[in-house]
N, C-alpha and C positions, 0 to 999 in steps of 0.2 A: 039448383039455388033458390034460397027464400028474399022473401025481400027485405031481409036485414043484409042481404049479402053473404052470407055465411055459407059454403058448400061442405055438403061430407061427399069424401072421398075414402077411398084403402089403398094402402101400396105393399107391397113385402120387404120389409127390411131387417135386416140382422137374423132373416132365418123368417120370420113371425109376420103373418097380415094383421098391419096394424089400420084402425082405424082413426080419421083426423077430419076436425073440421080446419077451415081454412075460410080465413077472407083479406079483404085490403092489400093495400102495394106500400111498398117503403121497406124500410130497414123491418129483417126477421125478427121478430117475440115470439117462442114458443113457450108455451102453459102448459105446467103439469097439474094436471087433477090428486086429489086426495083420497085417502081411502077411508070408505069402502063407495066412493061415488066416479065419476065418471067426467068426460070433456065437455057433457053438459053441463056442468058449475060454471063453467066461464060462458056460456049461450048467452049471461044477461050485459057483458062487459066487452064481448067481440066488435061490436059493429064500433064503439066510439074507440076503442083502440086502433082498428081498421082505418079512420080516418088519417092515419101518416105512417101504419105501419101493417105489413104482414105476418098477419097472426094466425098462429097455428096451435090447432089441443087439440093432441091425440090420446086418445082412449090407450092408456099402455097395457102393455101383455096381460091377463086373467081380467080384463076391467073393458065394461061396454060392449063395442062390436068389435073388437080386435080378436085375434085367435086367443088360445086360453091352454098353451101347453104344460106339459108335465112337470117344464123345470122350467128354469130361468129366471128366476124371481129375485135374484141379487139384486143388490142397488147399479154393481157395476154391468150387469148385462143391461138390465134396464134404460141407464146411462147409456150404450153402447145402441140400443135401438132408437133412443129419440136423436142422437147424432149420426146415425143411419137414416133416419127419413128425413133431418132438413138437409143432411148432404143428397139424398136423391132428390129433393125439391130443389137441390144447386143452391144450397145455404151452407155457406163455408164457413163464416160467423153469424152468431146471434145471440141475441139476448134470452136469457133463462128464467122464468118466472116460477116458481114451484108454491107448493102450498098441502102443509102435512105431510103424509110421502111421498108427495110430487118436491117439494122440498128437500127429502131425504135422494129422493136419483141427482138430484142435480149436485147432489157430494161427491165428487169422486173418493174413492178410499185412496190409502196412502197404497201404490205399486212402483213395480219395478218392470220394463219391458226391455226385452233384447233379442239377438238372434239366437237361433235354441238350433242344435247339430247332432243332428244322429252319432253319436262318437264313435261306432261302429264302422261306419260309413266312410269314404276314404273321398275327399283328401282329409277329411277332419283328424284323424290318428293321428295326424302330422301337428305339433301346437304351433310351430313358428307359419301356417298357413292359419291356423284360427285367431293368431297374431297379428298374422298383412290383413284382415277380413278386418277387425277392431279401429286398427288405424286407419282402414281406408273408409270409414263410418263417421264424416262429418254430420254428429249430434245436431249441433248450433242448430245449420240448415234446415233438418229434416224436422227441429220442433215451429224453427220459428215460420217457415217458409212453408214447408209442403204440411205440415201438420196444422198450421195457424194460431202455432202459441198454444195449444192444450197441453204442452210437457215440458217437462224443464230436462238438459241433457245431463246424463250418468255415466261414471264411470265405475259403479261401486255397486254393489245387489242391496243393501240394507238402506234404504231412504235418507237422508238430512230431517232429525229431530225424533228418529226410531231408536230405542237406547240399538245401541251396537254397530251404529251405522260409523264408518271409516271414510276420513278424505283422499286420494289416490289421483295421481294423473298416470298412470301406466295405462297402455296401448288406446290413447288422444288421438283426435284427427290430428295424421299424420302423414301427409304421401309417400313424403321419400322413406322413413319407415317401412311403410307397407309397401314398397316398390323391394326395398332390403330384406325385410322379413321373409316373403315370398322367395326372393334368390336365395336366402338361407336354408331354405325346405329342402324336403328331399325330393321337391320336385325340381326347384328350381328357375323356374318359370311356367309362365298360365300355361302356356301349349302342351305343357306335360301332363296337366291336372284335367280329373275324371270329369265330366259332364257335371254339371249341379242344377241340381234344381230346385227354385225356393219355390215353396208351398206358401197359397194363404185363401183367406176366407172370402172368395167372392161377391158374399151376397151383400156386403158394403161394396159401394160401387166404387165409394172415395179410394177402396185398398190396390185397386188397380193404377191408379196414379202416383200412388206411395210407392207399390214395388218396383213400377217401372221408374221411379228416379233409383230406389236401389240396386236395381242393375245399371242402370246407366255408369251410377257411379264406382261400380267393380269394372264395368268394362272401359272407364276414362282413367282410369285412377292405375288399376291391376293387370289389365288386360286381358279381364276372365267376361265372355260370354256366358250368363247366367238365363237358364232355362225358363219360362216363370209358368207356374202349374198352377191356375185359379181353380179350387177348389170347393162344394157347397159346404158352407159351414159345418153340419152337423156331418158330414164323410170327413169330414178333418180333424174334428173331436174324435172321430172312433179311429180314425188314421193314430191320434198323438197318444191313444189308451192304451195302444201296445205298443212294446219296445222292437215287436219282429215288423210291424209296422212304421212306424215312429219315420214323418218326411225326413230326408236327404237333412233340408233346411228349411226353415221357418222363423215365423215370429209367435212369441210368449212368454209369459211371465208370472208374477204372483202377486195375487191382492193381498195385504195383510188380514189377519182374522183378528187378531188381538196384537197391541204396541210392545213386543218382546222379540227378541232378537231369537229366541226358541223358535219364535212360530217363522222364522225367516228362514235360518239353519238347521235346525232338527227336523222340523217337516220335509222341509224342502231339497237339502243336499246330503243329508250322511247314506251312506252307501244301501242300506234297507230302507231307500224312503222310495213310495211308489213314481216319485215326479224326477228325481236320481235316475233308477231304473230303467224309465223313461227314454232317459236321453243317452244310456249307458254312460254317466258318470260314477266315480268310486273315487275317493284320497282318503287313505288310513287315516293321514296326518290330518287332515280336516276332522274325521271322524273322531279320534281322542281327543282337541281343541274342544269338541262341541260337547263331548260326552262328561268331561271336566265342567263346563259351562252349564250345562242340565242338573249336576251332579253339587255343584260345590253353591253354599247359602251365603257366604259374603258377597253380598252384591256387587261392589267395587270389581271384587279379583272375578266376578261370574263374566262379567261384562266385561272384562279383558282376555279372556278365554273368546269371547265369543268376539272381538276385535281382533283376535291373531285368527280366527277360523273364517274368517270376510277376508282377510289378508292373504290367506291360502287360494282363498277359492279366486282371489283376482288374479293372484300368480299363476293360476291353471289355468283359465278362461276356458270355462267349459263351451261359452258363446261370450259374445260381446254383451255387454248390458250397453242400453242406448237411450231412456230413458225412465223419467218418473211421471206421471199423470198428472196436473196441474190440476189443485184443490178449486172451485168455486165455492164460495157462499155467497147463501142470499142471507144480508141482515138486518133487521128493521135499524133507523137510526136511535128507537129506543134504547135498546141492547149496548148495552156499555159494560166494561170491565173484564174483555177477553182478549186472548191472541192466541190465533190459529198458528196450528200447527200442521204436520205431514200429515201425522197420526189423527186425528181427529178424521172420525167415519161417520157420524151424525151430524154434530154443529159444530164450530169453531170456538173453541176454547173446552171442546169435550174432554181431555186428558189433561188440559194445561190450567184453567181456570173456574172449576166449577163452583167452588166458592168465593168468587171474586164478581161473578155477573150478576149486572142488575139490569132492570129494567124502570124503566119510566113512565110515568100515565100520558 
């Protein structure tokens, strides 16, 4: 510790060793540096903030004294690094101040996360079992209480605000429907099911609590005892890249590259897609609709094809869709004329308001 009260520490979070500076006590705030700088840019302001706050300033992966892995420099992974760090320090809720690339990290991409099933493995070959697992998942409680409000529940694949989004009410939380669906399955009861193993990334300490909650709801609602399989992040990624080793049950999803349904359906769910092949999902009806969307030039008509394909995807339920990450933007009060959408990846209004945004002096 220095005479300013700032300590330099290291901690492994999300599979990467991060150096960070910390000072003060109180409501936590994390300061994200810009490029090509490091956490040192915040040293001058940390003592004043530390008078009333716990102040954490990490070196993001690849910067300063933190590890410099070969990959993982996308915004979603770097945001996960920061969240894993703050969670490991005991902070489930915290404020974020970003600067330059730091501000980019504070902007979660539009994405959808769900349960992923290896569809070649029992019991997932039976759609009624998959439906039961969707009905038994309380997405609202998971987002508001277990994930502390960092997500919004969803029952569909393409997020609201992205072209091709559809509103559905199928397979939402309904314990009675969950029990009924399991009874209608070829297994008939929880006792007849094979052992089900839920794999998760153990690099983030918060994931253990989350997955224990997931297992608990299936035990309480369906009478199913889930075996938890905490797995080191790199090893889990390797397992999920090969259809032969894809876990029986895990969590995962997609963060968009560009705001178009082609990126959500053609890239991810058609039979020849690498991602669909990993979970062994193939639906010829979906493929035909997506092909029409990919090759139709009329903008209204093509979106219609993608919407129909999205409905086919929901109907076939390869795995329950659970939530969309919540966008968190840092905006100066001097900036006006913008409307944020879930498709915005770099700044609010990126796609909806580029010609109306103004900044006052």
